[in-house]
MARBAKOL-740949 format. One record per atom (N, C-alpha, C): residue number from 1; atom name; x, y, z. Coordinates in steps of 0.05 Angstrom, whole numbers. Layout:
BEGIN
resi	name	px	py	pz
NUM	CA	X	Y	Z
...
***
This chain:
BEGIN
resi	name	px	py	pz
1	N	-4362	146	-3375
1	CA	-4355	135	-3349
1	C	-4379	118	-3339
2	N	-4374	93	-3333
2	CA	-4396	77	-3323
2	C	-4395	77	-3292
3	N	-4419	79	-3281
3	CA	-4422	80	-3252
3	C	-4426	52	-3242
4	N	-4413	46	-3220
4	CA	-4415	19	-3209
4	C	-4427	21	-3181
5	N	-4450	8	-3176
5	CA	-4463	7	-3150
5	C	-4464	-22	-3141
6	N	-4452	-28	-3119
6	CA	-4453	-55	-3107
6	C	-4462	-53	-3078
7	N	-4483	-67	-3071
7	CA	-4494	-66	-3044
7	C	-4488	-93	-3031
8	N	-4475	-92	-3008
8	CA	-4469	-116	-2992
8	C	-4489	-117	-2969
9	N	-4502	-140	-2966
9	CA	-4520	-145	-2944
9	C	-4513	-172	-2932
10	N	-4525	-179	-2910
10	CA	-4521	-205	-2898
10	C	-4547	-216	-2889
11	N	-4554	-240	-2899
11	CA	-4579	-253	-2890
11	C	-4570	-277	-2873
12	N	-4589	-287	-2857
12	CA	-4584	-310	-2840
12	C	-4605	-331	-2846
13	N	-4596	-356	-2845
13	CA	-4614	-378	-2849
13	C	-4627	-386	-2822
14	N	-4654	-387	-2822
14	CA	-4669	-394	-2798
14	C	-4686	-418	-2805
15	N	-4684	-439	-2788
15	CA	-4700	-463	-2793
15	C	-4725	-461	-2775
16	N	-4748	-465	-2788
16	CA	-4774	-467	-2774
16	C	-4777	-496	-2766
17	N	-4780	-501	-2740
17	CA	-4781	-529	-2731
17	C	-4809	-536	-2720
18	N	-4813	-561	-2716
18	CA	-4839	-571	-2707
18	C	-4833	-594	-2687
19	N	-4848	-595	-2665
19	CA	-4846	-616	-2645
19	C	-4866	-637	-2651
20	N	-4857	-661	-2654
20	CA	-4876	-683	-2660
20	C	-4875	-705	-2639
21	N	-4897	-718	-2636
21	CA	-4898	-742	-2618
21	C	-4907	-766	-2634
22	N	-4887	-779	-2647
22	CA	-4894	-801	-2665
22	C	-4907	-825	-2651
23	N	-4898	-832	-2627
23	CA	-4910	-855	-2614
23	C	-4930	-849	-2593
24	N	-4935	-823	-2589
24	CA	-4955	-815	-2569
24	C	-4943	-810	-2542
25	N	-4918	-818	-2538
25	CA	-4905	-814	-2512
25	C	-4885	-791	-2514
26	N	-4883	-775	-2493
26	CA	-4865	-751	-2493
26	C	-4836	-759	-2497
27	N	-4828	-782	-2487
27	CA	-4800	-790	-2490
27	C	-4793	-797	-2518
28	N	-4812	-801	-2535
28	CA	-4807	-808	-2563
28	C	-4809	-783	-2581
29	N	-4813	-760	-2569
29	CA	-4816	-735	-2585
29	C	-4791	-729	-2601
30	N	-4795	-715	-2622
30	CA	-4773	-707	-2640
30	C	-4778	-679	-2651
31	N	-4756	-666	-2655
31	CA	-4758	-639	-2668
31	C	-4748	-643	-2697
32	N	-4763	-633	-2716
32	CA	-4755	-635	-2743
32	C	-4758	-608	-2757
33	N	-4741	-603	-2776
33	CA	-4743	-578	-2791
33	C	-4766	-579	-2811
34	N	-4783	-559	-2810
34	CA	-4806	-559	-2828
34	C	-4800	-542	-2853
35	N	-4786	-519	-2848
35	CA	-4781	-500	-2869
35	C	-4756	-484	-2862
36	N	-4743	-474	-2882
36	CA	-4719	-457	-2878
36	C	-4724	-431	-2892
37	N	-4720	-409	-2878
37	CA	-4723	-382	-2889
37	C	-4698	-366	-2886
38	N	-4695	-346	-2902
38	CA	-4672	-328	-2900
38	C	-4682	-301	-2890
39	N	-4671	-291	-2869
39	CA	-4679	-266	-2857
39	C	-4656	-246	-2858
40	N	-4663	-220	-2861
40	CA	-4642	-200	-2860
40	C	-4651	-177	-2842
41	N	-4632	-160	-2835
41	CA	-4639	-139	-2816
41	C	-4656	-118	-2830
42	N	-4669	-101	-2814
42	CA	-4686	-80	-2825
42	C	-4669	-60	-2840
43	N	-4645	-54	-2831
43	CA	-4628	-36	-2846
43	C	-4621	-46	-2873
44	N	-4615	-72	-2875
44	CA	-4610	-84	-2901
44	C	-4634	-82	-2920
45	N	-4658	-88	-2909
45	CA	-4682	-86	-2925
45	C	-4687	-58	-2935
46	N	-4683	-38	-2917
46	CA	-4688	-11	-2925
46	C	-4667	-1	-2945
47	N	-4643	-10	-2943
47	CA	-4622	-3	-2963
47	C	-4630	-13	-2991
48	N	-4640	-37	-2992
48	CA	-4649	-48	-3018
48	C	-4672	-32	-3029
49	N	-4692	-26	-3012
49	CA	-4715	-11	-3020
49	C	-4707	17	-3030
50	N	-4688	30	-3016
50	CA	-4679	56	-3024
50	C	-4667	56	-3052
51	N	-4650	37	-3057
51	CA	-4637	36	-3084
51	C	-4658	29	-3105
52	N	-4677	12	-3099
52	CA	-4697	5	-3119
52	C	-4715	29	-3125
53	N	-4722	45	-3104
53	CA	-4739	68	-3109
53	C	-4726	89	-3126
54	N	-4699	92	-3124
54	CA	-4685	112	-3140
54	C	-4683	103	-3169
55	N	-4688	78	-3175
55	CA	-4686	68	-3202
55	C	-4658	63	-3212
56	N	-4639	63	-3194
56	CA	-4611	58	-3201
56	C	-4606	28	-3204
57	N	-4590	21	-3223
57	CA	-4582	-7	-3226
57	C	-4560	-13	-3206
58	N	-4562	-35	-3192
58	CA	-4542	-42	-3173
58	C	-4539	-72	-3171
59	N	-4516	-81	-3162
59	CA	-4511	-109	-3158
59	C	-4514	-115	-3128
60	N	-4529	-135	-3121
60	CA	-4534	-142	-3094
60	C	-4517	-167	-3087
61	N	-4501	-165	-3066
61	CA	-4485	-187	-3057
61	C	-4493	-194	-3029
62	N	-4504	-218	-3025
62	CA	-4512	-227	-2999
62	C	-4490	-244	-2987
63	N	-4476	-233	-2967
63	CA	-4454	-247	-2955
63	C	-4462	-272	-2940
64	N	-4488	-276	-2935
64	CA	-4497	-300	-2923
64	C	-4501	-323	-2943
65	N	-4501	-316	-2968
65	CA	-4505	-337	-2989
65	C	-4480	-343	-3005
66	N	-4461	-325	-3006
66	CA	-4437	-330	-3023
66	C	-4418	-349	-3009
67	N	-4399	-359	-3024
67	CA	-4380	-378	-3012
67	C	-4359	-364	-2995
68	N	-4343	-380	-2983
68	CA	-4322	-370	-2965
68	C	-4303	-352	-2979
69	N	-4295	-358	-3003
69	CA	-4276	-342	-3018
69	C	-4286	-313	-3022
70	N	-4312	-311	-3029
70	CA	-4324	-284	-3033
70	C	-4326	-269	-3007
71	N	-4333	-283	-2985
71	CA	-4334	-269	-2959
71	C	-4307	-259	-2950
72	N	-4286	-276	-2954
72	CA	-4259	-267	-2947
72	C	-4250	-244	-2965
73	N	-4256	-244	-2990
73	CA	-4249	-222	-3008
73	C	-4263	-197	-3000
74	N	-4289	-199	-2993
74	CA	-4304	-175	-2983
74	C	-4291	-164	-2958
75	N	-4284	-182	-2940
75	CA	-4271	-173	-2914
75	C	-4245	-159	-2920
76	N	-4229	-170	-2938
76	CA	-4203	-158	-2944
76	C	-4207	-131	-2959
77	N	-4229	-128	-2973
77	CA	-4235	-103	-2986
77	C	-4247	-82	-2967
78	N	-4250	-90	-2942
78	CA	-4259	-71	-2921
78	C	-4289	-71	-2916
79	N	-4303	-92	-2925
79	CA	-4332	-94	-2920
79	C	-4335	-107	-2892
80	N	-4340	-91	-2872
80	CA	-4341	-102	-2845
80	C	-4370	-102	-2834
81	N	-4385	-82	-2842
81	CA	-4413	-79	-2833
81	C	-4432	-81	-2857
82	N	-4456	-89	-2851
82	CA	-4477	-88	-2872
82	C	-4500	-71	-2862
83	N	-4513	-56	-2879
83	CA	-4508	-54	-2908
83	C	-4485	-36	-2914
84	N	-4470	-43	-2935
84	CA	-4448	-27	-2945
84	C	-4452	-23	-2975
85	N	-4450	1	-2984
85	CA	-4453	7	-3013
85	C	-4425	16	-3023
86	N	-4417	3	-3045
86	CA	-4392	11	-3058
86	C	-4401	25	-3084
87	N	-4394	51	-3086
87	CA	-4402	67	-3108
87	C	-4377	80	-3120
88	N	-4370	71	-3144
88	CA	-4346	81	-3158
88	C	-4321	79	-3140
89	N	-4318	57	-3126
89	CA	-4294	52	-3110
89	C	-4295	63	-3082
90	N	-4316	79	-3075
90	CA	-4319	90	-3048
90	C	-4338	73	-3032
91	N	-4332	68	-3006
91	CA	-4349	52	-2989
91	C	-4366	70	-2972
92	N	-4392	63	-2970
92	CA	-4411	78	-2953
92	C	-4424	58	-2935
93	N	-4420	60	-2909
93	CA	-4431	41	-2890
93	C	-4455	52	-2875
94	N	-4475	36	-2872
94	CA	-4498	44	-2857
94	C	-4520	56	-2875
95	N	-4544	55	-2865
95	CA	-4567	63	-2880
95	C	-4567	93	-2886
96	N	-4559	109	-2866
96	CA	-4559	139	-2870
96	C	-4541	147	-2893
97	N	-4517	136	-2894
97	CA	-4499	144	-2916
97	C	-4509	133	-2943
98	N	-4521	109	-2943
98	CA	-4531	98	-2968
98	C	-4554	114	-2979
99	N	-4572	124	-2962
99	CA	-4594	141	-2971
99	C	-4583	166	-2983
100	N	-4564	179	-2971
100	CA	-4552	204	-2981
100	C	-4539	199	-3009
101	N	-4523	178	-3011
101	CA	-4509	172	-3036
101	C	-4529	165	-3058
102	N	-4550	149	-3051
102	CA	-4570	141	-3071
102	C	-4584	165	-3082
103	N	-4592	184	-3065
103	CA	-4605	209	-3074
103	C	-4587	225	-3093
104	N	-4561	227	-3085
104	CA	-4542	242	-3101
104	C	-4538	228	-3128
105	N	-4535	202	-3128
105	CA	-4530	187	-3153
105	C	-4554	188	-3171
106	N	-4578	188	-3160
106	CA	-4603	189	-3176
106	C	-4606	216	-3190
107	N	-4594	237	-3178
107	CA	-4596	264	-3190
107	C	-4574	271	-3210
108	N	-4555	253	-3213
108	CA	-4533	258	-3232
108	C	-4545	253	-3260
109	N	-4540	273	-3279
109	CA	-4551	269	-3306
109	C	-4537	246	-3320
110	N	-4552	230	-3335
110	CA	-4541	207	-3350
110	C	-4536	216	-3379
111	N	-4516	203	-3391
111	CA	-4510	208	-3419
111	C	-4525	189	-3437
***
């Protein structure tokens, strides 16, 4: 029996901007994007860290990066909150449940 671990998280794109005065006058000022970063919630970060610490292999799906079809499919499959862990067909929502399941899965003997 193969075990399947899929972790759903959601990141958000944040643009780092800069105010410039190209002509020296305030009325000519412009805002331009300097850099773009992806940020995720602390719960999502801790869920990833928990699964990595247990040494379990898992698939990470970032709902902020996937296309519309994948987001709709996840929503239809019942993924409403992040982080959500799907382990052998069962959904576990929230960090507390994910920590419990990860500890239990790490203690299961492997063949």
